[in-house]
mmCIF file as gemmi writes it, N, C-alpha and C atoms, coordinates in Angstrom:
data_model
loop_
_atom_site.group_PDB
_atom_site.id
_atom_site.type_symbol
_atom_site.label_atom_id
_atom_site.label_alt_id
_atom_site.label_comp_id
_atom_site.label_asym_id
_atom_site.label_entity_id
_atom_site.label_seq_id
_atom_site.pdbx_PDB_ins_code
_atom_site.Cartn_x
_atom_site.Cartn_y
_atom_site.Cartn_z
_atom_site.occupancy
_atom_site.B_iso_or_equiv
_atom_site.pdbx_formal_charge
_atom_site.auth_seq_id
_atom_site.auth_asym_id
_atom_site.pdbx_PDB_model_num
ATOM 1 N N . MET Axp A 1 ? 12.794 12.158 -26.067 1 0 ? 1 A 1
ATOM 2 C CA . MET Axp A 1 ? 12.343 11.654 -24.773 1 0 ? 1 A 1
ATOM 3 C C . MET Axp A 1 ? 13.063 10.372 -24.504 1 0 ? 1 A 1
ATOM 4 N N . SER Axp A 2 ? 13.675 10.255 -23.319 1 0 ? 2 A 1
ATOM 5 C CA . SER Axp A 2 ? 14.416 9.051 -22.991 1 0 ? 2 A 1
ATOM 6 C C . SER Axp A 2 ? 13.608 8.252 -21.888 1 0 ? 2 A 1
ATOM 7 N N . TYR Axp A 3 ? 13.791 6.937 -21.952 1 0 ? 3 A 1
ATOM 8 C CA . TYR Axp A 3 ? 13.091 6.079 -21.093 1 0 ? 3 A 1
ATOM 9 C C . TYR Axp A 3 ? 13.987 5.892 -19.787 1 0 ? 3 A 1
ATOM 10 N N . ARG Axp A 4 ? 13.42 6.22 -18.628 1 0 ? 4 A 1
ATOM 11 C CA . ARG Axp A 4 ? 14.078 5.964 -17.398 1 0 ? 4 A 1
ATOM 12 C C . ARG Axp A 4 ? 13.316 4.95 -16.598 1 0 ? 4 A 1
ATOM 13 N N . PRO Axp A 5 ? 13.913 3.762 -16.36 1 0 ? 5 A 1
ATOM 14 C CA . PRO Axp A 5 ? 13.133 2.732 -15.652 1 0 ? 5 A 1
ATOM 15 C C . PRO Axp A 5 ? 12.95 3.229 -14.215 1 0 ? 5 A 1
ATOM 16 N N . SER Axp A 6 ? 11.798 2.821 -13.678 1 0 ? 6 A 1
ATOM 17 C CA . SER Axp A 6 ? 11.454 3.236 -12.285 1 0 ? 6 A 1
ATOM 18 C C . SER Axp A 6 ? 12.374 2.571 -11.299 1 0 ? 6 A 1
ATOM 19 N N . LYS Axp A 7 ? 12.652 3.28 -10.236 1 0 ? 7 A 1
ATOM 20 C CA . LYS Axp A 7 ? 13.482 2.732 -9.09 1 0 ? 7 A 1
ATOM 21 C C . LYS Axp A 7 ? 12.591 1.864 -8.262 1 0 ? 7 A 1
ATOM 22 N N . LYS Axp A 8 ? 13.027 0.678 -7.928 1 0 ? 8 A 1
ATOM 23 C CA . LYS Axp A 8 ? 12.383 -0.236 -7.082 1 0 ? 8 A 1
ATOM 24 C C . LYS Axp A 8 ? 13.162 -0.605 -5.874 1 0 ? 8 A 1
ATOM 25 N N . ALA Axp A 9 ? 12.475 -0.89 -4.779 1 0 ? 9 A 1
ATOM 26 C CA . ALA Axp A 9 ? 13.13 -1.335 -3.606 1 0 ? 9 A 1
ATOM 27 C C . ALA Axp A 9 ? 12.223 -2.327 -2.804 1 0 ? 9 A 1
ATOM 28 N N . VAL Axp A 10 ? 12.908 -3.281 -2.114 1 0 ? 10 A 1
ATOM 29 C CA . VAL Axp A 10 ? 12.168 -4.171 -1.284 1 0 ? 10 A 1
ATOM 30 C C . VAL Axp A 10 ? 12.928 -4.268 0.051 1 0 ? 10 A 1
ATOM 31 N N . ALA Axp A 11 ? 12.221 -4.71 1.068 1 0 ? 11 A 1
ATOM 32 C CA . ALA Axp A 11 ? 12.815 -4.951 2.376 1 0 ? 11 A 1
ATOM 33 C C . ALA Axp A 11 ? 12.461 -6.379 2.831 1 0 ? 11 A 1
ATOM 34 N N . LEU Axp A 12 ? 13.41 -7.002 3.412 1 0 ? 12 A 1
ATOM 35 C CA . LEU Axp A 12 ? 13.191 -8.398 3.96 1 0 ? 12 A 1
ATOM 36 C C . LEU Axp A 12 ? 13.452 -8.368 5.427 1 0 ? 12 A 1
ATOM 37 N N . GLU Axp A 13 ? 12.757 -9.199 6.196 1 0 ? 13 A 1
ATOM 38 C CA . GLU Axp A 13 ? 13.023 -9.442 7.52 1 0 ? 13 A 1
ATOM 39 C C . GLU Axp A 13 ? 13.261 -10.931 7.766 1 0 ? 13 A 1
ATOM 40 N N . TYR Axp A 14 ? 14.255 -11.236 8.527 1 0 ? 14 A 1
ATOM 41 C CA . TYR Axp A 14 ? 14.678 -12.562 8.643 1 0 ? 14 A 1
ATOM 42 C C . TYR Axp A 14 ? 14.916 -13.034 10.064 1 0 ? 14 A 1
ATOM 43 N N . GLY Axp A 15 ? 15.492 -12.264 10.884 1 0 ? 15 A 1
ATOM 44 C CA . GLY Axp A 15 ? 16.029 -12.679 12.187 1 0 ? 15 A 1
ATOM 45 C C . GLY Axp A 15 ? 15.007 -13.558 13.034 1 0 ? 15 A 1
ATOM 46 N N . LYS Axp A 16 ? 13.794 -13.2 13.124 1 0 ? 16 A 1
ATOM 47 C CA . LYS Axp A 16 ? 12.837 -13.94 13.977 1 0 ? 16 A 1
ATOM 48 C C . LYS Axp A 16 ? 12.031 -14.972 13.231 1 0 ? 16 A 1
ATOM 49 N N . ASN Axp A 17 ? 12.245 -15.039 11.892 1 0 ? 17 A 1
ATOM 50 C CA . ASN Axp A 17 ? 11.421 -15.975 11.025 1 0 ? 17 A 1
ATOM 51 C C . ASN Axp A 17 ? 12.282 -17.087 10.585 1 0 ? 17 A 1
ATOM 52 N N . PRO Axp A 18 ? 11.618 -18.275 10.336 1 0 ? 18 A 1
ATOM 53 C CA . PRO Axp A 18 ? 12.333 -19.385 9.75 1 0 ? 18 A 1
ATOM 54 C C . PRO Axp A 18 ? 12.713 -19.1 8.293 1 0 ? 18 A 1
ATOM 55 N N . THR Axp A 19 ? 11.971 -18.299 7.65 1 0 ? 19 A 1
ATOM 56 C CA . THR Axp A 19 ? 12.21 -17.94 6.221 1 0 ? 19 A 1
ATOM 57 C C . THR Axp A 19 ? 12.054 -16.421 6.113 1 0 ? 19 A 1
ATOM 58 N N . PRO Axp A 20 ? 12.947 -15.776 5.283 1 0 ? 20 A 1
ATOM 59 C CA . PRO Axp A 20 ? 12.782 -14.36 5.12 1 0 ? 20 A 1
ATOM 60 C C . PRO Axp A 20 ? 11.494 -13.922 4.635 1 0 ? 20 A 1
ATOM 61 N N . LEU Axp A 21 ? 10.874 -12.804 5.096 1 0 ? 21 A 1
ATOM 62 C CA . LEU Axp A 21 ? 9.665 -12.327 4.704 1 0 ? 21 A 1
ATOM 63 C C . LEU Axp A 21 ? 9.796 -11.006 3.977 1 0 ? 21 A 1
ATOM 64 N N . LEU Axp A 22 ? 8.961 -10.752 2.991 1 0 ? 22 A 1
ATOM 65 C CA . LEU Axp A 22 ? 8.926 -9.406 2.29 1 0 ? 22 A 1
ATOM 66 C C . LEU Axp A 22 ? 8.121 -8.478 3.193 1 0 ? 22 A 1
ATOM 67 N N . THR Axp A 23 ? 8.775 -7.448 3.722 1 0 ? 23 A 1
ATOM 68 C CA . THR Axp A 23 ? 8.097 -6.479 4.609 1 0 ? 23 A 1
ATOM 69 C C . THR Axp A 23 ? 7.738 -5.141 4.064 1 0 ? 23 A 1
ATOM 70 N N . ALA Axp A 24 ? 8.431 -4.843 2.939 1 0 ? 24 A 1
ATOM 71 C CA . ALA Axp A 24 ? 8.081 -3.606 2.292 1 0 ? 24 A 1
ATOM 72 C C . ALA Axp A 24 ? 8.476 -3.677 0.81 1 0 ? 24 A 1
ATOM 73 N N . LYS Axp A 25 ? 7.778 -3.016 -0.033 1 0 ? 25 A 1
ATOM 74 C CA . LYS Axp A 25 ? 8.165 -2.928 -1.447 1 0 ? 25 A 1
ATOM 75 C C . LYS Axp A 25 ? 7.52 -1.646 -2.029 1 0 ? 25 A 1
ATOM 76 N N . GLY Axp A 26 ? 8.174 -1.109 -3.003 1 0 ? 26 A 1
ATOM 77 C CA . GLY Axp A 26 ? 7.671 0.085 -3.698 1 0 ? 26 A 1
ATOM 78 C C . GLY Axp A 26 ? 8.512 0.527 -4.858 1 0 ? 26 A 1
ATOM 79 N N . GLU Axp A 27 ? 7.962 1.424 -5.593 1 0 ? 27 A 1
ATOM 80 C CA . GLU Axp A 27 ? 8.605 2.039 -6.743 1 0 ? 27 A 1
ATOM 81 C C . GLU Axp A 27 ? 8.755 3.534 -6.59 1 0 ? 27 A 1
ATOM 82 N N . ASP Axp A 28 ? 9.798 4.123 -7.238 1 0 ? 28 A 1
ATOM 83 C CA . ASP Axp A 28 ? 10.047 5.542 -7.229 1 0 ? 28 A 1
ATOM 84 C C . ASP Axp A 28 ? 10.068 6.164 -5.881 1 0 ? 28 A 1
ATOM 85 N N . GLY Axp A 29 ? 9.081 7.053 -5.507 1 0 ? 29 A 1
ATOM 86 C CA . GLY Axp A 29 ? 9.092 7.762 -4.264 1 0 ? 29 A 1
ATOM 87 C C . GLY Axp A 29 ? 9.079 6.823 -3.085 1 0 ? 29 A 1
ATOM 88 N N . VAL Axp A 30 ? 8.235 5.743 -3.247 1 0 ? 30 A 1
ATOM 89 C CA . VAL Axp A 30 ? 8.166 4.781 -2.113 1 0 ? 30 A 1
ATOM 90 C C . VAL Axp A 30 ? 9.479 4.077 -2.056 1 0 ? 30 A 1
ATOM 91 N N . ALA Axp A 31 ? 10.047 3.667 -3.128 1 0 ? 31 A 1
ATOM 92 C CA . ALA Axp A 31 ? 11.44 3.069 -3.032 1 0 ? 31 A 1
ATOM 93 C C . ALA Axp A 31 ? 12.461 3.936 -2.337 1 0 ? 31 A 1
ATOM 94 N N . GLU Axp A 32 ? 12.445 5.21 -2.709 1 0 ? 32 A 1
ATOM 95 C CA . GLU Axp A 32 ? 13.322 6.132 -2.121 1 0 ? 32 A 1
ATOM 96 C C . GLU Axp A 32 ? 13.118 6.255 -0.522 1 0 ? 32 A 1
ATOM 97 N N . ALA Axp A 33 ? 11.831 6.175 -0.145 1 0 ? 33 A 1
ATOM 98 C CA . ALA Axp A 33 ? 11.494 6.175 1.296 1 0 ? 33 A 1
ATOM 99 C C . ALA Axp A 33 ? 12.005 4.91 1.971 1 0 ? 33 A 1
ATOM 100 N N . ILE Axp A 34 ? 11.844 3.749 1.315 1 0 ? 34 A 1
ATOM 101 C CA . ILE Axp A 34 ? 12.217 2.51 1.903 1 0 ? 34 A 1
ATOM 102 C C . ILE Axp A 34 ? 13.779 2.527 2.104 1 0 ? 34 A 1
ATOM 103 N N . ILE Axp A 35 ? 14.492 3.024 1.081 1 0 ? 35 A 1
ATOM 104 C CA . ILE Axp A 35 ? 15.932 3.115 1.175 1 0 ? 35 A 1
ATOM 105 C C . ILE Axp A 35 ? 16.398 4.14 2.213 1 0 ? 35 A 1
ATOM 106 N N . ALA Axp A 36 ? 15.699 5.269 2.263 1 0 ? 36 A 1
ATOM 107 C CA . ALA Axp A 36 ? 16.048 6.321 3.261 1 0 ? 36 A 1
ATOM 108 C C . ALA Axp A 36 ? 15.845 5.756 4.703 1 0 ? 36 A 1
ATOM 109 N N . GLU Axp A 37 ? 14.73 5.066 4.978 1 0 ? 37 A 1
ATOM 110 C CA . GLU Axp A 37 ? 14.502 4.502 6.259 1 0 ? 37 A 1
ATOM 111 C C . GLU Axp A 37 ? 15.557 3.465 6.564 1 0 ? 37 A 1
ATOM 112 N N . ALA Axp A 38 ? 15.87 2.654 5.628 1 0 ? 38 A 1
ATOM 113 C CA . ALA Axp A 38 ? 16.914 1.596 5.864 1 0 ? 38 A 1
ATOM 114 C C . ALA Axp A 38 ? 18.204 2.227 6.268 1 0 ? 38 A 1
ATOM 115 N N . ARG Axp A 39 ? 18.612 3.278 5.543 1 0 ? 39 A 1
ATOM 116 C CA . ARG Axp A 39 ? 19.891 3.996 5.966 1 0 ? 39 A 1
ATOM 117 C C . ARG Axp A 39 ? 19.778 4.567 7.305 1 0 ? 39 A 1
ATOM 118 N N . LYS Axp A 40 ? 18.632 5.238 7.6 1 0 ? 40 A 1
ATOM 119 C CA . LYS Axp A 40 ? 18.41 5.757 8.926 1 0 ? 40 A 1
ATOM 120 C C . LYS Axp A 40 ? 18.518 4.741 10.015 1 0 ? 40 A 1
ATOM 121 N N . GLN Axp A 41 ? 18.089 3.524 9.766 1 0 ? 41 A 1
ATOM 122 C CA . GLN Axp A 41 ? 18.132 2.51 10.775 1 0 ? 41 A 1
ATOM 123 C C . GLN Axp A 41 ? 19.413 1.69 10.737 1 0 ? 41 A 1
ATOM 124 N N . GLY Axp A 42 ? 20.37 2.057 9.878 1 0 ? 42 A 1
ATOM 125 C CA . GLY Axp A 42 ? 21.683 1.359 9.81 1 0 ? 42 A 1
ATOM 126 C C . GLY Axp A 42 ? 21.573 0.054 9.07 1 0 ? 42 A 1
ATOM 127 N N . VAL Axp A 43 ? 20.61 -0.084 8.279 1 0 ? 43 A 1
ATOM 128 C CA . VAL Axp A 43 ? 20.425 -1.403 7.516 1 0 ? 43 A 1
ATOM 129 C C . VAL Axp A 43 ? 21.256 -1.35 6.256 1 0 ? 43 A 1
ATOM 130 N N . HIS Axp A 44 ? 22.016 -2.397 5.979 1 0 ? 44 A 1
ATOM 131 C CA . HIS Axp A 44 ? 22.846 -2.462 4.79 1 0 ? 44 A 1
ATOM 132 C C . HIS Axp A 44 ? 21.945 -2.63 3.593 1 0 ? 44 A 1
ATOM 133 N N . ILE Axp A 45 ? 22.336 -1.95 2.501 1 0 ? 45 A 1
ATOM 134 C CA . ILE Axp A 45 ? 21.502 -1.945 1.26 1 0 ? 45 A 1
ATOM 135 C C . ILE Axp A 45 ? 22.35 -2.698 0.165 1 0 ? 45 A 1
ATOM 136 N N . ALA Axp A 46 ? 21.757 -3.679 -0.46 1 0 ? 46 A 1
ATOM 137 C CA . ALA Axp A 46 ? 22.317 -4.38 -1.607 1 0 ? 46 A 1
ATOM 138 C C . ALA Axp A 46 ? 21.539 -3.964 -2.852 1 0 ? 46 A 1
ATOM 139 N N . GLU Axp A 47 ? 22.187 -3.788 -3.991 1 0 ? 47 A 1
ATOM 140 C CA . GLU Axp A 47 ? 21.55 -3.514 -5.274 1 0 ? 47 A 1
ATOM 141 C C . GLU Axp A 47 ? 21.598 -4.686 -6.152 1 0 ? 47 A 1
ATOM 142 N N . ASP Axp A 48 ? 20.424 -5.286 -6.44 1 0 ? 48 A 1
ATOM 143 C CA . ASP Axp A 48 ? 20.268 -6.438 -7.31 1 0 ? 48 A 1
ATOM 144 C C . ASP Axp A 48 ? 19.043 -6.31 -8.048 1 0 ? 48 A 1
ATOM 145 N N . PRO Axp A 49 ? 18.956 -5.505 -9.164 1 0 ? 49 A 1
ATOM 146 C CA . PRO Axp A 49 ? 17.659 -5.227 -9.813 1 0 ? 49 A 1
ATOM 147 C C . PRO Axp A 49 ? 16.879 -6.508 -10.204 1 0 ? 49 A 1
ATOM 148 N N . GLN Axp A 50 ? 17.587 -7.485 -10.628 1 0 ? 50 A 1
ATOM 149 C CA . GLN Axp A 50 ? 16.873 -8.802 -10.971 1 0 ? 50 A 1
ATOM 150 C C . GLN Axp A 50 ? 16.186 -9.425 -9.803 1 0 ? 50 A 1
ATOM 151 N N . LEU Axp A 51 ? 16.897 -9.472 -8.679 1 0 ? 51 A 1
ATOM 152 C CA . LEU Axp A 51 ? 16.266 -10.03 -7.415 1 0 ? 51 A 1
ATOM 153 C C . LEU Axp A 51 ? 15.142 -9.139 -6.928 1 0 ? 51 A 1
ATOM 154 N N . VAL Axp A 52 ? 15.338 -7.839 -6.996 1 0 ? 52 A 1
ATOM 155 C CA . VAL Axp A 52 ? 14.252 -6.947 -6.578 1 0 ? 52 A 1
ATOM 156 C C . VAL Axp A 52 ? 12.968 -7.21 -7.466 1 0 ? 52 A 1
ATOM 157 N N . ALA Axp A 53 ? 13.182 -7.312 -8.709 1 0 ? 53 A 1
ATOM 158 C CA . ALA Axp A 53 ? 12.081 -7.512 -9.655 1 0 ? 53 A 1
ATOM 159 C C . ALA Axp A 53 ? 11.318 -8.808 -9.267 1 0 ? 53 A 1
ATOM 160 N N . LEU Axp A 54 ? 11.996 -9.824 -8.901 1 0 ? 54 A 1
ATOM 161 C CA . LEU Axp A 54 ? 11.35 -11.079 -8.523 1 0 ? 54 A 1
ATOM 162 C C . LEU Axp A 54 ? 10.684 -10.947 -7.176 1 0 ? 54 A 1
ATOM 163 N N . LEU Axp A 55 ? 11.345 -10.303 -6.227 1 0 ? 55 A 1
ATOM 164 C CA . LEU Axp A 55 ? 10.781 -10.159 -4.86 1 0 ? 55 A 1
ATOM 165 C C . LEU Axp A 55 ? 9.509 -9.201 -4.876 1 0 ? 55 A 1
ATOM 166 N N . SER Axp A 56 ? 9.593 -8.25 -5.783 1 0 ? 56 A 1
ATOM 167 C CA . SER Axp A 56 ? 8.461 -7.257 -5.918 1 0 ? 56 A 1
ATOM 168 C C . SER Axp A 56 ? 7.199 -7.947 -6.315 1 0 ? 56 A 1
ATOM 169 N N . GLN Axp A 57 ? 7.256 -9.131 -6.844 1 0 ? 57 A 1
ATOM 170 C CA . GLN Axp A 57 ? 6.016 -9.918 -7.291 1 0 ? 57 A 1
ATOM 171 C C . GLN Axp A 57 ? 5.319 -10.503 -6.089 1 0 ? 57 A 1
ATOM 172 N N . LEU Axp A 58 ? 6.011 -10.611 -4.974 1 0 ? 58 A 1
ATOM 173 C CA . LEU Axp A 58 ? 5.444 -11.221 -3.725 1 0 ? 58 A 1
ATOM 174 C C . LEU Axp A 58 ? 4.498 -10.2 -3.08 1 0 ? 58 A 1
ATOM 175 N N . GLU Axp A 59 ? 3.526 -10.776 -2.273 1 0 ? 59 A 1
ATOM 176 C CA . GLU Axp A 59 ? 2.652 -9.962 -1.42 1 0 ? 59 A 1
ATOM 177 C C . GLU Axp A 59 ? 3.408 -9.583 -0.133 1 0 ? 59 A 1
ATOM 178 N N . LEU Axp A 60 ? 3.087 -8.457 0.496 1 0 ? 60 A 1
ATOM 179 C CA . LEU Axp A 60 ? 3.679 -8.106 1.767 1 0 ? 60 A 1
ATOM 180 C C . LEU Axp A 60 ? 3.531 -9.193 2.794 1 0 ? 60 A 1
ATOM 181 N N . ASN Axp A 61 ? 4.477 -9.487 3.621 1 0 ? 61 A 1
ATOM 182 C CA . ASN Axp A 61 ? 4.511 -10.436 4.668 1 0 ? 61 A 1
ATOM 183 C C . ASN Axp A 61 ? 4.474 -11.899 4.138 1 0 ? 61 A 1
ATOM 184 N N . GLN Axp A 62 ? 4.753 -12.064 2.842 1 0 ? 62 A 1
ATOM 185 C CA . GLN Axp A 62 ? 4.83 -13.387 2.246 1 0 ? 62 A 1
ATOM 186 C C . GLN Axp A 62 ? 6.267 -13.948 2.417 1 0 ? 62 A 1
ATOM 187 N N . GLU Axp A 63 ? 6.503 -15.133 2.643 1 0 ? 63 A 1
ATOM 188 C CA . GLU Axp A 63 ? 7.802 -15.718 2.724 1 0 ? 63 A 1
ATOM 189 C C . GLU Axp A 63 ? 8.392 -15.817 1.333 1 0 ? 63 A 1
ATOM 190 N N . ILE Axp A 64 ? 9.692 -15.642 1.213 1 0 ? 64 A 1
ATOM 191 C CA . ILE Axp A 64 ? 10.281 -15.814 -0.042 1 0 ? 64 A 1
ATOM 192 C C . ILE Axp A 64 ? 10.157 -17.17 -0.567 1 0 ? 64 A 1
ATOM 193 N N . PRO Axp A 65 ? 9.983 -17.396 -1.829 1 0 ? 65 A 1
ATOM 194 C CA . PRO Axp A 65 ? 9.773 -18.759 -2.379 1 0 ? 65 A 1
ATOM 195 C C . PRO Axp A 65 ? 11.16 -19.445 -2.404 1 0 ? 65 A 1
ATOM 196 N N . GLU Axp A 66 ? 11.055 -20.788 -2.344 1 0 ? 66 A 1
ATOM 197 C CA . GLU Axp A 66 ? 12.231 -21.619 -2.22 1 0 ? 66 A 1
ATOM 198 C C . GLU Axp A 66 ? 13.201 -21.362 -3.415 1 0 ? 66 A 1
ATOM 199 N N . ASN Axp A 67 ? 12.708 -20.997 -4.615 1 0 ? 67 A 1
ATOM 200 C CA . ASN Axp A 67 ? 13.655 -20.849 -5.769 1 0 ? 67 A 1
ATOM 201 C C . ASN Axp A 67 ? 14.514 -19.595 -5.593 1 0 ? 67 A 1
ATOM 202 N N . LEU Axp A 68 ? 14.212 -18.731 -4.542 1 0 ? 68 A 1
ATOM 203 C CA . LEU Axp A 68 ? 15.02 -17.522 -4.336 1 0 ? 68 A 1
ATOM 204 C C . LEU Axp A 68 ? 15.952 -17.693 -3.096 1 0 ? 68 A 1
ATOM 205 N N . TYR Axp A 69 ? 15.866 -18.821 -2.396 1 0 ? 69 A 1
ATOM 206 C CA . TYR Axp A 69 ? 16.663 -19.038 -1.199 1 0 ? 69 A 1
ATOM 207 C C . TYR Axp A 69 ? 18.126 -18.701 -1.425 1 0 ? 69 A 1
ATOM 208 N N . VAL Axp A 70 ? 18.758 -19.221 -2.49 1 0 ? 70 A 1
ATOM 209 C CA . VAL Axp A 70 ? 20.156 -19.028 -2.704 1 0 ? 70 A 1
ATOM 210 C C . VAL Axp A 70 ? 20.56 -17.59 -2.959 1 0 ? 70 A 1
ATOM 211 N N . ALA Axp A 71 ? 19.734 -16.885 -3.784 1 0 ? 71 A 1
ATOM 212 C CA . ALA Axp A 71 ? 19.937 -15.46 -4.068 1 0 ? 71 A 1
ATOM 213 C C . ALA Axp A 71 ? 19.877 -14.67 -2.793 1 0 ? 71 A 1
ATOM 214 N N . VAL Axp A 72 ? 18.906 -14.904 -1.997 1 0 ? 72 A 1
ATOM 215 C CA . VAL Axp A 72 ? 18.702 -14.151 -0.687 1 0 ? 72 A 1
ATOM 216 C C . VAL Axp A 72 ? 19.805 -14.592 0.328 1 0 ? 72 A 1
ATOM 217 N N . ALA Axp A 73 ? 20.228 -15.854 0.278 1 0 ? 73 A 1
ATOM 218 C CA . ALA Axp A 73 ? 21.178 -16.266 1.168 1 0 ? 73 A 1
ATOM 219 C C . ALA Axp A 73 ? 22.532 -15.576 0.896 1 0 ? 73 A 1
ATOM 220 N N . VAL Axp A 74 ? 22.869 -15.328 -0.358 1 0 ? 74 A 1
ATOM 221 C CA . VAL Axp A 74 ? 24.066 -14.588 -0.731 1 0 ? 74 A 1
ATOM 222 C C . VAL Axp A 74 ? 24.032 -13.161 -0.136 1 0 ? 74 A 1
ATOM 223 N N . ILE Axp A 75 ? 22.897 -12.515 -0.269 1 0 ? 75 A 1
ATOM 224 C CA . ILE Axp A 75 ? 22.758 -11.138 0.323 1 0 ? 75 A 1
ATOM 225 C C . ILE Axp A 75 ? 22.85 -11.219 1.855 1 0 ? 75 A 1
ATOM 226 N N . LEU Axp A 76 ? 22.244 -12.152 2.448 1 0 ? 76 A 1
ATOM 227 C CA . LEU Axp A 76 ? 22.256 -12.287 3.941 1 0 ? 76 A 1
ATOM 228 C C . LEU Axp A 76 ? 23.71 -12.557 4.417 1 0 ? 76 A 1
ATOM 229 N N . SER Axp A 77 ? 24.421 -13.387 3.684 1 0 ? 77 A 1
ATOM 230 C CA . SER Axp A 77 ? 25.762 -13.703 4.067 1 0 ? 77 A 1
ATOM 231 C C . SER Axp A 77 ? 26.74 -12.488 3.925 1 0 ? 77 A 1
ATOM 232 N N . TRP Axp A 78 ? 26.473 -11.641 2.994 1 0 ? 78 A 1
ATOM 233 C CA . TRP Axp A 78 ? 27.122 -10.35 2.795 1 0 ? 78 A 1
ATOM 234 C C . TRP Axp A 78 ? 26.838 -9.497 4.041 1 0 ? 78 A 1
ATOM 235 N N . VAL Axp A 79 ? 25.577 -9.418 4.463 1 0 ? 79 A 1
ATOM 236 C CA . VAL Axp A 79 ? 25.219 -8.635 5.619 1 0 ? 79 A 1
ATOM 237 C C . VAL Axp A 79 ? 25.904 -9.053 6.886 1 0 ? 79 A 1
ATOM 238 N N . TYR Axp A 80 ? 25.85 -10.446 7.06 1 0 ? 80 A 1
ATOM 239 C CA . TYR Axp A 80 ? 26.568 -10.978 8.174 1 0 ? 80 A 1
ATOM 240 C C . TYR Axp A 80 ? 28.109 -10.593 8.177 1 0 ? 80 A 1
ATOM 241 N N . TRP Axp A 81 ? 28.745 -10.756 7.01 1 0 ? 81 A 1
ATOM 242 C CA . TRP Axp A 81 ? 30.105 -10.384 6.846 1 0 ? 81 A 1
ATOM 243 C C . TRP Axp A 81 ? 30.369 -8.956 7.219 1 0 ? 81 A 1
ATOM 244 N N . LEU Axp A 82 ? 29.498 -8.023 6.699 1 0 ? 82 A 1
ATOM 245 C CA . LEU Axp A 82 ? 29.666 -6.692 6.939 1 0 ? 82 A 1
ATOM 246 C C . LEU Axp A 82 ? 29.567 -6.316 8.444 1 0 ? 82 A 1
ATOM 247 N N . LYS Axp A 83 ? 28.692 -7.043 9.138 1 0 ? 83 A 1
ATOM 248 C CA . LYS Axp A 83 ? 28.482 -6.793 10.585 1 0 ? 83 A 1
ATOM 249 C C . LYS Axp A 83 ? 29.512 -7.568 11.439 1 0 ? 83 A 1
ATOM 250 N N . GLY Axp A 84 ? 30.265 -8.412 10.824 1 0 ? 84 A 1
ATOM 251 C CA . GLY Axp A 84 ? 31.31 -9.184 11.504 1 0 ? 84 A 1
ATOM 252 C C . GLY Axp A 84 ? 30.593 -10.269 12.418 1 0 ? 84 A 1
ATOM 253 N N . MET Axp A 85 ? 29.496 -10.816 11.844 1 0 ? 85 A 1
ATOM 254 C CA . MET Axp A 85 ? 28.733 -11.804 12.549 1 0 ? 85 A 1
ATOM 255 C C . MET Axp A 85 ? 29.005 -13.186 12.059 1 0 ? 85 A 1
ATOM 256 N N . GLU Axp A 86 ? 28.626 -14.177 12.862 1 0 ? 86 A 1
ATOM 257 C CA . GLU Axp A 86 ? 28.623 -15.542 12.52 1 0 ? 86 A 1
ATOM 258 C C . GLU Axp A 86 ? 27.193 -15.965 12.165 1 0 ? 86 A 1
ATOM 259 N N . PRO Axp A 87 ? 26.943 -16.975 11.334 1 0 ? 87 A 1
ATOM 260 C CA . PRO Axp A 87 ? 25.622 -17.368 10.894 1 0 ? 87 A 1
ATOM 261 C C . PRO Axp A 87 ? 24.701 -17.713 12.105 1 0 ? 87 A 1
ATOM 262 N N . GLU Axp A 88 ? 25.201 -18.216 13.268 1 0 ? 88 A 1
ATOM 263 C CA . GLU Axp A 88 ? 24.323 -18.443 14.377 1 0 ? 88 A 1
ATOM 264 C C . GLU Axp A 88 ? 23.983 -17.282 15.144 1 0 ? 88 A 1
ATOM 265 N N . ASP Axp A 89 ? 24.578 -16.092 14.958 1 0 ? 89 A 1
ATOM 266 C CA . ASP Axp A 89 ? 24.2 -14.875 15.599 1 0 ? 89 A 1
ATOM 267 C C . ASP Axp A 89 ? 22.851 -14.4 15.027 1 0 ? 89 A 1
ATOM 268 N N . ASN Axp A 90 ? 22.078 -13.708 15.872 1 0 ? 90 A 1
ATOM 269 C CA . ASN Axp A 90 ? 20.785 -13.156 15.408 1 0 ? 90 A 1
ATOM 270 C C . ASN Axp A 90 ? 21.032 -11.756 14.835 1 0 ? 90 A 1
ATOM 271 N N . PRO Axp A 91 ? 20.788 -11.535 13.542 1 0 ? 91 A 1
ATOM 272 C CA . PRO Axp A 91 ? 20.994 -10.211 12.975 1 0 ? 91 A 1
ATOM 273 C C . PRO Axp A 91 ? 20.085 -9.134 13.475 1 0 ? 91 A 1
ATOM 274 N N . GLY Axp A 92 ? 18.992 -9.594 14.168 1 0 ? 92 A 1
ATOM 275 C CA . GLY Axp A 92 ? 18.004 -8.542 14.667 1 0 ? 92 A 1
ATOM 276 C C . GLY Axp A 92 ? 18.389 -8.046 16.048 1 0 ? 92 A 1
ATOM 277 N N . GLU Axp A 93 ? 19.517 -8.567 16.602 1 0 ? 93 A 1
ATOM 278 C CA . GLU Axp A 93 ? 19.887 -8.105 17.885 1 0 ? 93 A 1
ATOM 279 C C . GLU Axp A 93 ? 20.925 -7.024 17.832 1 0 ? 93 A 1
């Protein structure tokens, strides 16, 4: 019998908030649904198991803690770059 770690996923919302919020989280089937919906909506997906593990500890609609700002900023800068956007652009538009 082999151990297979569960798949986890989280979703963050930032565009209209001063600090990113955790808007969805889940494991296994729920994680797959979060990822599928993100793909359907054209949302870019980053894989960072350590960051997901930390963000999974938050409550839904909770702002990310200050100690995770840099890690989340790296992901957000990647998303801006993929979309060809500048930091002052609103990613929600």
